Structures are given as C-alpha cells and as structure tokens.
TIDO-594913 format. One record per residue (C-alpha): x, y, z; residue in one letter. Coordinates in steps of 0.25 Angstrom, whole numbers, padded with zeros to 4 digits, always signed. Layout:
BEGIN
XYZa
...
REM end
This chain:
BEGIN
-0064-0079-0049m
-0061-0068-0038l
-0064-0057-0047l
-0078-0062-0050c
-0081-0063-0035s
-0093-0055-0029s
-0083-0046-0021k
-0076-0042-0033f
-0089-0039-0041l
-0094-0031-0029t
-0081-0023-0029i
-0082-0021-0044f
-0097-0017-0043y
-0094-0007-0032m
-0083-0001-0039l
-0092+0001-0052i
-0103+0007-0043v
-0093+0017-0037s
-0088+0021-0051i
-0102+0024-0056i
-0106+0032-0043i
-0094+0040-0044c
-0096+0043-0059n
-0081+0048-0060d
-0083+0058-0049s
-0079+0050-0037c
-0065+0051-0032d
-0066+0041-0021d
-0059+0027-0022y
-0069+0015-0022f
-0060+0009-0011g
-0062+0021-0002g
-0047+0025-0003w
-0044+0040+0001p
-0043+0051-0009i
-0032+0061-0008n
-0035+0074-0015d
-0021+0079-0013k
-0013+0066-0019k
-0008+0074-0030d
+0000+0083-0021e
+0009+0071-0016l
+0021+0070-0025q
+0022+0056-0031d
+0036+0050-0031p
+0032+0040-0042g
+0035+0025-0041y
+0046+0024-0051e
+0060+0026-0046f
+0068+0037-0051n
+0083+0033-0051c
+0088+0042-0063n
+0093+0053-0054n
+0108+0053-0049n
+0104+0059-0036s
+0112+0054-0024i
+0099+0051-0016n
+0092+0041-0025k
+0077+0040-0026n
+0069+0028-0021i
+0071+0015-0029g
+0085+0019-0034c
+0097+0011-0033p
+0105+0014-0020c
+0117+0009-0012t
+0115+0017+0001h
+0104+0024+0009d
+0111+0037+0006s
+0109+0034-0009d
+0094+0036-0008c
+0085+0048-0006s
+0077+0039+0004s
+0089+0036+0012g
+0086+0021+0010k
+0093+0011+0001c
+0087-0002+0000f
+0097-0014-0003k
+0092-0027-0009s
+0102-0038-0014p
+0092-0041-0025r
+0090-0027-0031i
+0101-0019-0025g
+0098-0005-0017g
+0088+0005-0020y
+0082+0017-0013c
+0071+0014-0004l
+0059+0022-0001q
+0059+0029+0013n
+0050+0036+0023k
+0044+0049+0016g
+0045+0044+0002d
+0032+0045-0005r
+0024+0033-0010f
+0021+0034-0025p
+0008+0038-0030r
+0002+0024-0036y
-0012+0022-0042s
-0016+0008-0040l
-0028+0000-0042f
-0036-0004-0029d
-0044-0016-0026q
-0056-0010-0032y
-0050-0007-0045g
-0048+0008-0043e
-0035+0015-0045k
-0030+0021-0032v
-0020+0033-0031d
-0012+0029-0018i
-0010+0044-0015y
-0025+0045-0012d
-0021+0039+0002f
-0012+0050+0005a
-0015+0063+0013n
-0026+0055+0021q
-0019+0056+0034g
-0016+0041+0035k
-0004+0032+0033f
-0004+0023+0021i
+0000+0009+0024l
+0003+0002+0010i
+0005-0014+0010e
+0011-0020-0003f
+0006-0034-0005s
+0003-0045-0014t
-0009-0054-0016a
+0001-0066-0014w
+0007-0061-0001c
+0002-0069+0011l
+0005-0058+0022p
-0002-0048+0013c
-0015-0057+0012k
-0014-0060+0027e
-0013-0045+0030f
-0025-0042+0021a
-0033-0053+0027s
-0030-0047+0041w
-0034-0033+0037l
-0047-0038+0031n
-0051-0051+0037n
-0045-0050+0051d
-0036-0063+0047d
-0025-0063+0057i
-0015-0072+0049s
-0006-0060+0047i
-0006-0056+0062t
+0000-0070+0065t
+0011-0069+0055s
+0026-0066+0058k
+0025-0053+0050i
+0014-0047+0058w
+0016-0038+0070k
+0004-0037+0081k
+0006-0021+0079e
+0001-0022+0065y
-0013-0026+0069d
-0016-0011+0070i
-0015-0009+0055i
-0028-0015+0052k
-0035-0005+0062e
-0027+0006+0056l
-0032+0002+0042i
-0047+0000+0046n
-0048+0012+0054q
-0043+0020+0042d
-0031+0026+0050l
-0021+0021+0038i
-0022+0017+0024y
-0018+0003+0020f
-0015+0001+0005i
-0012-0013+0000n
-0004-0012-0013v
-0004-0026-0019q
+0008-0029-0028i
+0005-0043-0033e
-0007-0052-0035d
-0007-0067-0030q
+0000-0071-0043y
+0011-0061-0040r
+0007-0052-0052e
+0005-0037-0050p
-0008-0034-0042a
-0020-0030-0050s
-0034-0026-0047i
-0038-0040-0048e
-0029-0045-0038s
-0033-0033-0029l
-0048-0038-0030e
-0044-0052-0027e
-0037-0047-0014w
-0048-0038-0010f
-0058-0049-0011q
-0049-0057-0001r
-0046-0044+0008y
-0057-0034+0005p
-0052-0023+0015d
-0058-0010+0011k
-0048-0002+0019k
-0036-0007+0011v
-0033-0001-0003a
-0028-0012-0011l
-0019-0007-0023l
-0013-0015-0034a
+0002-0013-0038d
-0001-0018-0052s
+0012-0012-0058n
+0021-0015-0047y
+0024+0000-0046n
+0021+0000-0031v
+0030-0012-0028r
+0041-0007-0036d
+0041+0006-0029w
+0041+0000-0015v
+0049-0012-0020r
+0042-0022-0011v
+0050-0034-0008t
+0040-0042+0000a
+0025-0042+0003y
+0018-0037+0011p
+0026-0024+0012t
+0020-0011+0018a
+0024+0004+0018i
+0018+0016+0026l
+0015+0029+0020l
+0010+0042+0026n
-0001+0051+0020e
+0008+0058+0011k
+0012+0044+0005m
+0026+0045+0011e
+0032+0033+0016i
+0032+0031+0031v
+0037+0017+0031e
+0042+0009+0019f
+0046-0005+0016s
+0049-0014+0004i
+0046-0027+0012r
+0036-0030+0023g
+0026-0022+0031w
+0033-0020+0044y
+0038-0006+0043d
+0025+0000+0038a
+0017-0008+0048f
+0026-0005+0060d
+0025+0010+0057r
+0010+0011+0055i
+0007+0003+0068v
+0016+0012+0076n
+0010+0025+0072f
+0004+0030+0085e
-0005+0040+0078e
-0012+0028+0071l
-0014+0020+0084t
-0019+0032+0091k
-0030+0034+0080k
-0033+0019+0081l
-0035+0020+0096e
-0044+0032+0094d
-0053+0025+0084i
-0054+0013+0094k
REM end
C-alpha cells in the first residue's frame, strides 16, 4: 500500500523527530510555512453565510436578483441554484485551519502579513489538469503547457513560487474516489508530487468549497497579504493566473534575482 511506502515512513519519522525536538515549545510548522504573529488582528468573516438580516445590501452567499441587492455589488445567477451574492475584490478570505500533507493543522492566516500575494488553487485528486499542473510544478512535465487551457504567460508562475515571491496553496477538495480530501489522500498526492514549496491542505468538511462555491476544477483565486480578494472566481484559474503574471512588481523582482 502507498501508506506503507518508504517515502511515507520517512515523512512520518521526520515529523515525529521534529515533535520530539520541539518538546512543545516550537512554534514553527514542519512544512516550513510562515508564522504570522499578528493573525489575531485580522477580522475573520467566518465561512458560514449570514442571511438572517433584512438589509438592502445582502451578505455574501445570500439570495439575490440584481447586483444592487448585494453588498459586494455582484449577484451571480445560475439556472440550477438561482442567484446569490458573490464574493468581490476586497472581501476577506475566512480563517480556515486545515491539515497539510504532513498531518499538521495549519492556520491559513499565518500566510498573511508576509508581504506576498497568496495564490490558492482548489483541486481534486481525480482532476486531470490538477495533476498535470502539479506534475509541471514538481517534475517539469510539460503536458499542461500543451493544453488548450494553458497560456504561455503562465510559465512564470513556477519561477514566482520557487523564488519565494508568492505563496502557493493547493486546497484539495476531494480524493481520487470523489470523497472529501483527507490526510491520507494528501499523503498519496505528496508522494506523486513532493513539492515542498506548495502547502497542500485538505478541505475535509467541504467548508472551503461551500464558501467559494467552486463549480469546476481546477479553480484559483488570488489574495493579498491581508487575506483580501484580489481576483476571485468560482470556475477556472484564468482570472487569478492572468492577474498574477501581469504584476510588474513581481516580474521586476524576478528579473533582479536572475
């Protein structure tokens, strides 16, 4: 079985050793993710929609008919589920605590206040483009770059991640059996794509999926260092990817490194 592989045993051993060494006094993540000492100062909007008020400007996720109904100014309409108020630029991403590929619970607000954009991909273990993108990031597999959904401009994303100019988080929604993602499914994914630059988090209760209301995989959104939405989508990665690759400040930093 995959869980009995040498890679898994190595990861498990390293995690146990790190816990022993820290002896309950270590605040660092085993995966090397950042620590934000001021995360409690960020107001968490929560991931449950509050639609009990009678305000003219309705909250995110609440039923709507027109854009003017929503505090975000965006009413998304779907033939299947009707209209609801969509997230917009400036809205803050909820404070989730999710298990990562090392079995450690990660506070996503620890990625805030680090002076970096945060690119979040929502994926599944059964999604082919998700697997091809992970293989490109980790194994230099060019399959995704020959796909119709890829743009040449996106090639820079790997460099931005590897040079620590942005954070990249992969929130896995489902495993290969279309069941909620788990620590086990993250471990299996990490064995295939052992990218230590990518924080792989499990949405085991579908709380992230239900807040974003993802309609296709992969989907990506872009946040600033305050966990505020810079570019949002419920379907696909074009909006977020187009935005991140066109930030002149980032391309200039990348040129300076080279």
